[in-house]
N, C-alpha and C positions, 0 to 999 in steps of 0.2 A: 504492500500499501506506499501511496506515495502524495502525501499532500504539501502543498506552496502557499506562503502567502508571504504576500510583498503589497508593505504600505507607505507610500510616499507621502507627510506632510510638508507643504513649503509656507513659508511665511513672508513679506517682505514691505518696506517700507517706501515710499518715497517723496522726497519733500524739495522745495524748490527756496535758493538761499538767497535773497539781494543782497548785493552788498555796494553799497556806494562808495566810494575807492578817489582818492587822489592822484592824481596820476605821476608816477613814479616810473624808472626805468627800472628794467628786472634784474638783480645783484646776480654777480657773477657765484657761481660756489665758490666758500670757504673753505677753511680745514678746520675752522669752529675754534672754541675755545678751553682752557683747562680750570676745574674747580678745584682744589686744594687748599686743606686746614688740616687741623690740628682737634682731636676730641680729649677735655680734661675731667676728671672730676670738681664738679664746685665747692664741693668739702677741701679735697687734700688736695689740690691742684697737681693729679698725676695724670698722667697717662691714660685714658679707655681703649682697652686692647678689643676688640674682634666686636666693634660696634657698627651698627651696617647703617651707611650712609646712603641715600636716594632719592635720585629725582622724580618729585611726583609729577606722577599719570606720564613716565616711560619706562622702558624697561633698564636704565643705564641704575648703575649701585656699584657697592665698593664694603669690602671690612674694612676699620683699620687695623694696621698692623702693632708690634709691639711695643710701639713708643708713640701708639696714637694718632699714626698719622696716615690720612687716605689720598687719591687724586683722581678725579674724574678724568680718563683726558677728551677730545675731541665731542665735545657738548656746543651743540648747534646755537651758535649767535642766537640769544633774546632773555627774556625775561623769565625764572624760573623757581621754583618754592623748594626746596634742600631738606630735607629730613634726617635728624639724627635717632637712631633706635638702637635700645640692650634692656632685657628683661633685667631688673632689677633698678632701671633710671628712668626717669622722665622722661618723656620725647621731646628733643629738641625741631626748631622750626625755622626757618629766617629764608627770606628771599632774595636773590641775585640776579645781576642781568652780567651774561656774558657776553664780550664782544668775539669777535672774528680773532684768529691771532693773540689774544689774551691772555693769561692766568690770576684767575680771580684768588684769593685769599677770604677762606672763609672756615673759622673757627666756630668750636661746638663746648659748651660747659655742662654737663648734663648734675643732676642732680638726682642722688637717691633717696627711689620710691618707693613704695609699696603696691602702689597702686597700680594697676595692667593697663599696658599700654594701647593706645588707639589703634585697634585691631583693621589693618591693610586687605580685604578681599580681591579676588578678580574677577571682576561684572560679568554679567551674560555678553556684554560688547566687548569684553577682551582690555578692559581698563581697568586699572588700578586706584579705591577708592577709601576712604577708610568706614568704618559703619557704620561711624557718628553721621554719616553723608549720607548715607543710602535710607530708603523709605520705606525698606522693609524689614521686616525681622530676618537677623543674620546671626547666624552661631559660626564660630569660628574654633575650631580643635588644632591646637599646634602638637604634631606628633610628636616634635624633639621633645617635648615637657612632659610626657607620660613616661609613667614606671612602665620599663621596658617586660618587666614579670606577668603583667597582667594585659599584654598587648599583641600575645600570638597570630590573631585574625584580623582583619581591618574590622569584621565585625564588634569586636571586643576594644576598640578605639570608641565606639559610638556610642558603647554601653556607659549609660547615666555620664555623658559628659556635654550633653548638648539637651538645652530645658523642650522638653514636646517631642523630644523623640525618645521613643519605645522602640526598644530591641528584646523580643521575646524568643527563646528556645524552642524551636517546635521539637527537635531529637536531641537527645545525649551522646549521636553517636558520632564520630569523628567524620569531618568531611560535608555535614548536612548546615542546609541553610537554617536563619531565623528568620524571622516574622520582623522587619522593621516599618513601623507607623508614625509618622509625623504628623501631630498633633489629632490621634485618633484614626480610623475609622471612617471612610467616606460613602462606601456602597455597601452591599451587602452582595452584589451579585457580582461585580465587577473589582478590578484590581486595584489592591492598597498600596503596593510599592512604589516608593517616591521615583522618581526620572533619577539618575547617575550618569554624571560630567564627569572624564577623565581628560583632564589638557584642553578642553574644548569639543572634546567627542562624548557622542550617548553611547553608552555601552551597554550591552545586554547584564542585567546583576543578577536581580533572586525574583522566585517565582514558580507557577506552576509547569511553566515549560522547561525548566535546568533537567528535567529528568524523564527519559521516556520509558521506564520500566515502573512497575507497581511492586513496593517495597514495604508498603502499608503507609503510608501518607509523609514520608520523609523525603528530603529532597533536597540534591546538592547544591551550594551554596558559588556562584559567579561570580559572588560580590569579593570573597576570599580568594580567588583569585589572583587578587592585586596585595603583591607584600606589603604588609604593614613598614617595613625599614624601605621603602620608596618613596611614600609619602611625606612629604613639606607642610601638606595643609590641607584643611577640612572645611568646608565651608554649609553650613546646612540652610537654605533657605525655603520660610514658612511663609503660609497664608496664600491667598491672589496675588502676593505680586508675583510670587514665581509663575503663576500661569500666564501673568503679565509678559514676563520675558521670555519664556520656552514655550507655551502654548498650553494648549492642552492636556498632555501629557504630565505636564509637568503639576496637576491638579491637587496628586498626593505631597506634593514638596520635592524640592532637589538637594541631593548629594554631588557635592562640586566638588573635586578630587585634584589636588594639584600634585603634580611630584617633583621630586627634589632637583635643582639643577646645578653645574656647578658654581664658583665663585673664580676672580683673575688669581693666580697665583701657583707657588709648586706646587707638584703631584704629593693630594694629601690622604693616604689607604686606610681603610678601615677596617676590623675583621673581626667578626662576631661569630660564637656559636652560642647554642642554647638545649639544655640537656635534662625531661623532667620525664619523672613517671606519679603513674597514681592507680587509685584501687579500688575498686566498688565495696566498700565495706558495710551497705546498707542493710538491717535488718528485712528482709522480707517477711511476709505472712506466708504460712503456707494455704496448701490446699486442704479443705473438708469434703469428705464422702460420707454416704450411709454407708451400713456394712451390708455384704454382698444381697442383693434384690435386684427385681426388675423392673421399671417403671417405662412410662411413657414418656419422659420426659428428654431421653437420649442422650441427656447427660450420663455418660459411664455407667448407667448403671445405678445410680445413683437414686434415692428412694427422698423425695421430698413432701413437705409437706400436702401440697397442693396432688400428689399424687397418693398419699394414702387417703388424701380424703376422698377422691375421686375413685376409690377403690381400683386404682389400675398398680397399685404395689403387690408384688408377688414376692415370695419364696424361693427356693431353689427347686421345690417341688412344685410350683403352680399354686400354692395357698395364699389368697388375701391377708394380708398382711394390715392390721387396723393402727399400728403405728411405727415410728422409724424404729427399724432393727438395732441403729445405733451408729454411730458415728466416729471414722477414722481420719486421720489425719497428714501428713507427708508432708514435707518442704522438696522440691528438689531444686530449689535454688538456696537451699544452705547446706544441702548433704554433699560430701566431698567426691561422691562418686559420681554425682550429676553436676556438680556446681559448675555454670560453662566461664565465670571470669579467669579472666589472666590478667595480670600485672599491667596496663598501659602505658608506653614509654613514648615520648616524645623528643625528636634530638633534628634542629636545624644550623648550617651553615652558612655563612655570608663573609663577600669579599667587596669592595666597593674601593673605587678610586675617581676623588674630584679635584678640576684644576683648571686652569688654563691663560693663556692669557687676554690683554684689552682685544683683540680678534675675534677670539674663538673661546668658548668655556665650555667643559666636557663633566658627565659624572657617567660613571660607568658602575654599574653591579648586577649582581649574579648568587642565588643560596639556593642550598637545597633542604627540603624539611622532607622529611621521615617520621611520620607519628602512626603508630600501633593501637586500637581501641580496646576496651576488657573484654569485647565478643571476640574469637577465633577468624570473624567474616567480616573483620570493621579493621581497615585501613586503606592507606594516604600518603603518597610518593606525590612531589610534587618538584616539578624545577623552573626556576624563574630567571630572568635575564632581563638589564632595563637597560638602555643608552641612551643619553637626552646632551642636547648640542644646543650651543647659543651661540650667532654667528651674528657679527658686526661688521660687514663691510665697508659701510660708510657711516658717518655722524647722524645720515637720516633714516635709514634701511639695515633692520635688522632683521634674523630670521629663530624661531626656536623649531628645533624639532626634536618628537618625543616618540618614541619606539619601545616596547617591551615585547617579550613572549613567554608564556605559559606553556608546561607541558606536563600534568597530572593523570594521576593513577586512581581510584577510588574506588574500594569494595567498600558495599554495603550490606548489611546483616537486615534480617526480616523485622519487624520489628510492630509498631499500634495494631491495626486492626487487619492487620495478613492473617488471616486463620491459620493457615495450610506451614508459612516458614518462620511466621512473628512467634519471638523467645517466651514475651509477656502473657500473650490470650493461652499460650499452650502449659503453662505452667503453674499461674494462677487459677487456671480450670483445670489443674492436673486429677490424674483417679484417685488422690490419698492413699496409694500405695508403689512403693517403686517395683513390685512383682507384675503390676498393670500398665505394661507402656514407657517402663521407667520413670513413672508416678506425672508421666505428661496427659493431657490432653488425646489430643488426634497426632500428632507426630511427636515424635522423643527428640532428644540435644540430639542425638546422631543422627538422625536422618534430617533434622533441618539445618546443616552448619554443613550437608553434604549438596546442600542448594547456593552456588554463586552468583551473586547481582556486580558487573563491575562498571565504571561509566571510563573513558579515558578523553579527556581534552587536550585538545591542541588550541591554544587563541594566542592571536597576533594584533594590536593596537597598536597605531600608530597616529600621529599630527603633525601639521607645520603650520606653526601662527607666523604671519609675518609684520611687520609694524613697519611701516612708512609713516616718516615729517614731513605732512608737505608744506606748512608753516607752523613757526614757535608756535602757533596755538591750533595746529590742524591736524589732527593725526586720521592717519588708513589703518584698518587691523584689519586681516583676510585670515581664515584661520578653516584648512581641510583636513579631514581623516577618516581613518575604517578600523571599525572594530568588529575581526572576524573571530567567529568560535565554529572548529569541527571538533565535533561528539561524536561516540560510538559509544552507546548503552547497548551493552549484552547481559543474560543470564543463560547457566548451565543446571541440568539437574541430570545425574547420570541415570540409566536404566534400571529397575528394579531395586530400589531403594525406599521410596514412598508407595506404597500400595492403596493410595485410599480412593484413585480414581484410575479410568484408563488411562487418559495423558500424561496422568505422573510416574504410573509404571510401566512405562515406554520409554518416559525418559525426553527431556525438551529441551530445546536451543533456541535464546530468539537475540538478532540483531538487528536495532533500530539504528540508523547512521543521520544527524541530524547535523543538517550547517546556518547558522547563522551570521547575519552580517547587517552592520551597521556604518551607514553614509551619513558622514555631518560634512556642511559648508556654511559659513558665515564671513558676511561683508559687513562692515562698519566704517562710518567714520566719525569722529568724534571732534568737537568745539571747544577746546574750554579758552575761557578769556574771562578778565576782572572788570565786572557794570560799576562797581567802585572799588578802594581800598579796602570795604569789608567781605565781600559781595565779589562772590564767583560762581563763574554760573558755566553749566556742563550741556552740551547739545548732541544727542546721538543720533545717526539714523542708519537703518541699515537692513539685511534679508540673511535669513537663516534657510536654509535647504536641508532637510533628513529624509531618509529612508531608509527601511527596513525591510529585511528580507529573513524570510523561515523556511527551510525547506528538511523534509522529514519522509526518510525512507528504511520502512520497515519489513522484517522478515521474519517467519516465526518454524518451525522446522519439530515433528514427533519424532516418534520411532528411534530413538539415537541408537547405532550400531555400540555393542560395546567396547570402549577404548576408543572410541572418537569425540571432539567434543567439536566440530564444525558444522557450518549447516548440510553438507557436504555427506556428510554421516549421518543424514536424517532419513527414514523411508517415506514421508509424506511434507511438502511446501506449501509454509502460504505466504503470501506476501499481501 
């Protein structure tokens, strides 16, 4: 069976700008000027290292060195606002006029302060603005400030760190998704998942399309394909303003992710490793059943109160019982002979390098994740790489190139309402006796763990953003990118292991191949000008194009030949 869904969304804006200009001769291209200076602690007069200096409304920035000095070369002529920020200090800001071929000295004195810095976010039109200047509610999460031990996945980053954002785990299994809601649910029938944007590109995240096989209500997480160590910041947009910026797809809110970028200077290497183990130490309740007797309830031969009242409960000789013959109990989740839980482990290794020159900066990272869940049929292997480049060919033109690749393999156990392969329903509704199906209901532990469900993913995400400064107060920004996900969902059940129906007895093989692709294109022109000395106006006009493709091809086989695992070994095929 093959199904294809293509959805194209486009939005555009056209504006007419009338200018009254005084006749001037066009200026020849100049090399631009230089802004340099010293950042010191106002209280001690000592230099401040690693302060971030950036020109508001542009991509130009630098870090102060050990002597507290910084330099911003090749700044086009014009008037700018320059800001200095560092955690633990109040923000410094000053306006400066730059002339071609000249160097401007601009020093900052920062005061130590426990007040949070004025957050700067990247808006939908690609410009940087302070949060207090945005007309809608925005929450900013700086990943570098989070405790490393608590952020093993991107979902963990969002947990309890942004007002109005609720993260509810749908399963305790490794690699599965959580439900993310921004300001609650908006619909009882449609998706309530927020829109996710990475470096200006819409990406596939979580939802019902994350898995093509049924294993009991759980689904893998596409959001967690992104390693938290690759992320610089996260902005969460809420309310109607999110839909105004991104269209109706953002009605449930927007999670906007910006990955890390390099800084000018020598190469800085960073390596990390994470190791951990955990155990399931919960004291599970046992399963209770009546002593031997036949009833009409179908629950393993137990005699419940309803069966006694209806006269449906009989002993081994066929005599009708008038009272429950007795109760027996057995707990297959706590008996060492049947307890399925193992010691789970997680290990992750990562290596990154960042640096560059005034003409180009780079950030390169690779990491490996290996995680094993508490059940023998639950595990995750993931390999991820990222290469981010920033190019500055001229003083008026710059490019940002972001590329990431992820390959993962996830094995999922049967859970939830899966009556055949689900552990919990078969254990908690067990027979009450180890000698009867090892204490499990319809399928025992040895049988259910013979069933395998896998998901293999290859994901490629890339975006290119170009900024061109037409005039000191006018800038054009264009972004284009793609998020491409290739997914293989497959299951295997060997023959003659589970005999509760004919299909299971013969053995089955399922193979679903899914292709998801999101294309994004954005073009904006932004004008910044001062109406008065105290009022600054920002006007943007542009459009956005988005195309979503979903293609699903499914195949299913029954009657597996012993020793074979592929569809070629099935006697009957369906597609």
